[in-house]
C-alpha positions as YAML, in Angstrom:
chain: A
units: angstrom
residues:
- id: 1
  name: MET
  ca: [-10.26, -7.20, -8.61]
- id: 2
  name: ALA
  ca: [-11.78, -5.93, -5.58]
- id: 3
  name: LEU
  ca: [-10.73, -6.54, -2.25]
- id: 4
  name: PRO
  ca: [-11.52, -10.06, -0.98]
- id: 5
  name: LYS
  ca: [-14.49, -10.30, 1.53]
- id: 6
  name: SER
  ca: [-11.85, -11.33, 4.29]
- id: 7
  name: MET
  ca: [-9.99, -8.06, 3.64]
- id: 8
  name: ARG
  ca: [-12.82, -5.47, 3.68]
- id: 9
  name: LEU
  ca: [-13.83, -3.46, 6.53]
- id: 10
  name: LYS
  ca: [-17.60, -2.92, 6.97]
- id: 11
  name: GLY
  ca: [-20.34, -1.37, 9.74]
- id: 12
  name: HIS
  ca: [-20.65, 1.78, 11.25]
- id: 13
  name: ARG
  ca: [-19.24, 0.62, 14.55]
- id: 14
  name: THR
  ca: [-15.88, -0.48, 12.91]
- id: 15
  name: PHE
  ca: [-15.30, 2.85, 11.22]
- id: 16
  name: LYS
  ca: [-16.31, 4.71, 14.49]
- id: 17
  name: TYR
  ca: [-13.84, 2.60, 16.32]
- id: 18
  name: ILE
  ca: [-11.21, 3.47, 13.67]
- id: 19
  name: HIS
  ca: [-11.77, 7.21, 13.91]
- id: 20
  name: ARG
  ca: [-11.51, 7.12, 17.45]
- id: 21
  name: ASN
  ca: [-8.66, 4.71, 18.18]
- id: 22
  name: SER
  ca: [-6.40, 5.25, 15.09]
- id: 23
  name: LYS
  ca: [-2.76, 6.47, 14.42]
- id: 24
  name: LYS
  ca: [-2.86, 8.89, 11.71]
- id: 25
  name: ILE
  ca: [-0.86, 9.63, 8.75]
- id: 26
  name: TYR
  ca: [-1.29, 12.53, 6.80]
- id: 27
  name: GLY
  ca: [-0.43, 13.21, 3.17]
- id: 28
  name: ASP
  ca: [-1.15, 16.03, 0.66]
- id: 29
  name: SER
  ca: [-4.43, 14.28, -1.02]
- id: 30
  name: MET
  ca: [-5.07, 11.40, 1.73]
- id: 31
  name: ASP
  ca: [-4.61, 10.30, 4.95]
- id: 32
  name: LEU
  ca: [-4.10, 6.88, 6.44]
- id: 33
  name: ARG
  ca: [-5.78, 5.72, 9.77]
- id: 34
  name: ILE
  ca: [-4.27, 2.54, 11.40]
- id: 35
  name: THR
  ca: [-5.41, 0.97, 14.34]
- id: 36
  name: LYS
  ca: [-5.35, -2.59, 16.23]
- id: 37
  name: SER
  ca: [-8.16, -4.89, 15.20]
- id: 38
  name: ASN
  ca: [-10.79, -5.36, 17.44]
- id: 39
  name: PRO
  ca: [-12.96, -8.32, 16.52]
- id: 40
  name: ARG
  ca: [-15.41, -7.75, 19.34]
- id: 41
  name: ILE
  ca: [-17.49, -4.93, 17.69]
- id: 42
  name: LEU
  ca: [-18.09, -6.83, 14.48]
- id: 43
  name: PRO
  ca: [-21.20, -9.29, 14.54]
- id: 44
  name: SER
  ca: [-19.99, -12.61, 15.39]
- id: 45
  name: HIS
  ca: [-22.96, -14.39, 13.74]
- id: 46
  name: ASN
  ca: [-21.66, -13.64, 10.18]
- id: 47
  name: ILE
  ca: [-18.24, -14.66, 10.46]
- id: 48
  name: LYS
  ca: [-16.40, -17.75, 8.67]
- id: 49
  name: TYR
  ca: [-12.81, -16.36, 8.66]
- id: 50
  name: ASP
  ca: [-10.38, -15.18, 11.27]
- id: 51
  name: ILE
  ca: [-11.54, -11.56, 11.90]
- id: 52
  name: SER
  ca: [-8.31, -10.30, 13.66]
- id: 53
  name: ASN
  ca: [-6.54, -10.16, 10.40]
- id: 54
  name: PHE
  ca: [-5.35, -7.46, 8.24]
- id: 55
  name: LYS
  ca: [-8.42, -5.42, 6.55]
- id: 56
  name: LEU
  ca: [-8.39, -2.35, 4.39]
- id: 57
  name: ALA
  ca: [-11.14, 0.36, 3.62]
- id: 58
  name: ILE
  ca: [-10.69, 3.03, 1.30]
- id: 59
  name: SER
  ca: [-13.04, 5.94, 1.21]
- id: 60
  name: VAL
  ca: [-13.25, 8.68, -1.39]
- id: 61
  name: SER
  ca: [-14.77, 12.20, -0.53]
- id: 62
  name: LYS
  ca: [-17.53, 13.54, -2.60]
- id: 63
  name: LYS
  ca: [-15.28, 16.81, -2.57]
- id: 64
  name: VAL
  ca: [-13.26, 14.65, -4.82]
- id: 65
  name: SER
  ca: [-16.04, 14.07, -7.48]
- id: 66
  name: LYS
  ca: [-19.60, 14.41, -7.15]
- id: 67
  name: LYS
  ca: [-20.15, 11.33, -9.31]
- id: 68
  name: SER
  ca: [-20.29, 8.02, -7.44]
- id: 69
  name: VAL
  ca: [-18.70, 6.11, -10.77]
- id: 70
  name: THR
  ca: [-15.81, 8.47, -10.66]
- id: 71
  name: ARG
  ca: [-15.30, 7.72, -6.80]
- id: 72
  name: ASN
  ca: [-15.73, 4.24, -7.38]
- id: 73
  name: LYS
  ca: [-13.18, 4.19, -10.38]
- id: 74
  name: ILE
  ca: [-10.57, 5.56, -8.06]
- id: 75
  name: ARG
  ca: [-11.37, 3.27, -5.15]
- id: 76
  name: ARG
  ca: [-11.34, 0.27, -7.23]
- id: 77
  name: PHE
  ca: [-7.66, 1.40, -8.85]
- id: 78
  name: LEU
  ca: [-6.01, 1.89, -5.38]
- id: 79
  name: GLN
  ca: [-7.64, -1.46, -4.53]
- id: 80
  name: ASP
  ca: [-6.06, -3.03, -7.29]
- id: 81
  name: LYS
  ca: [-2.67, -1.58, -7.20]
- id: 82
  name: PHE
  ca: [-2.60, -2.56, -3.34]
- id: 83
  name: LEU
  ca: [-3.31, -6.17, -3.92]
- id: 84
  name: GLU
  ca: [-0.71, -6.29, -6.78]
- id: 85
  name: ASN
  ca: [1.82, -5.56, -4.19]
- id: 86
  name: PHE
  ca: [0.18, -7.37, -1.16]
- id: 87
  name: LYS
  ca: [1.82, -10.32, 0.06]
- id: 88
  name: LYS
  ca: [0.11, -13.40, 1.64]
- id: 89
  name: GLU
  ca: [2.43, -13.42, 4.46]
- id: 90
  name: TYR
  ca: [0.97, -10.08, 5.72]
- id: 91
  name: THR
  ca: [-2.63, -11.51, 6.12]
- id: 92
  name: HIS
  ca: [-1.97, -12.28, 9.69]
- id: 93
  name: ILE
  ca: [-0.96, -8.50, 10.73]
- id: 94
  name: PRO
  ca: [-3.83, -7.79, 13.24]
- id: 95
  name: TYR
  ca: [-4.38, -4.00, 12.01]
- id: 96
  name: TRP
  ca: [-7.33, -2.25, 10.42]
- id: 97
  name: VAL
  ca: [-6.60, 0.47, 7.96]
- id: 98
  name: LEU
  ca: [-8.81, 3.19, 6.58]
- id: 99
  name: VAL
  ca: [-7.77, 5.36, 3.83]
- id: 100
  name: ASN
  ca: [-9.43, 8.76, 3.39]
- id: 101
  name: LEU
  ca: [-9.05, 10.95, -0.03]
- id: 102
  name: LYS
  ca: [-9.42, 14.56, 0.76]
- id: 103
  name: GLY
  ca: [-11.32, 17.06, -1.13]
- id: 104
  name: GLY
  ca: [-9.55, 18.74, -4.16]
- id: 105
  name: THR
  ca: [-7.59, 15.83, -4.97]
- id: 106
  name: SER
  ca: [-6.64, 15.60, -8.63]
- id: 107
  name: ILE
  ca: [-8.46, 12.61, -10.03]
- id: 108
  name: ASN
  ca: [-6.78, 12.85, -13.25]
- id: 109
  name: ASN
  ca: [-3.37, 11.96, -11.97]
- id: 110
  name: LYS
  ca: [-3.46, 8.30, -10.93]
- id: 111
  name: GLU
  ca: [0.52, 8.13, -11.03]
- id: 112
  name: LYS
  ca: [0.53, 10.73, -8.04]
- id: 113
  name: LEU
  ca: [-2.15, 9.29, -5.97]
- id: 114
  name: LEU
  ca: [-0.34, 5.88, -6.38]
- id: 115
  name: LYS
  ca: [2.95, 7.30, -5.43]
- id: 116
  name: GLU
  ca: [1.40, 9.01, -2.17]
- id: 117
  name: PHE
  ca: [-0.56, 6.00, -1.21]
- id: 118
  name: GLN
  ca: [2.56, 3.61, -1.57]
- id: 119
  name: PHE
  ca: [4.52, 6.35, 0.21]
- id: 120
  name: LEU
  ca: [1.89, 6.35, 3.17]
- id: 121
  name: PHE
  ca: [1.95, 2.81, 3.46]
- id: 122
  name: SER
  ca: [5.85, 2.60, 3.47]
- id: 123
  name: LYS
  ca: [5.96, 5.52, 5.95]
- id: 124
  name: SER
  ca: [3.52, 3.51, 8.41]
- id: 125
  name: GLY
  ca: [5.91, 0.40, 8.52]
- id: 126
  name: LEU
  ca: [3.04, -1.98, 8.58]
- id: 127
  name: LEU
  ca: [3.79, -3.54, 5.24]
- id: 128
  name: LYS
  ca: [7.93, -4.09, 4.73]
...
């Protein structure tokens, strides 16, 4: 199951804003970028939900795998595991989160990826 549309980040202005204004948490195989939401940079004509809510994007580098199928499987795996542990009361946290998987990441060890993913989220203090 992919992230619901209300939780996804899209648009180059959104990602540019996150890269410029985020707090960074570094891990061995991935980085977490967290910033306060900024609904003013999103196009207002397309919005049918509260845009100041919690949103998440997962980016997998081409250096992890050249095959887009493999990168999408990793991205969907992390999204599914996130949604399994995500509670409805967190939807009103006004933060945007970008997860970047670095190149050289071992894609065969999903348990290690998941542990680091959960560790970085717990380290951020965003979701308790």
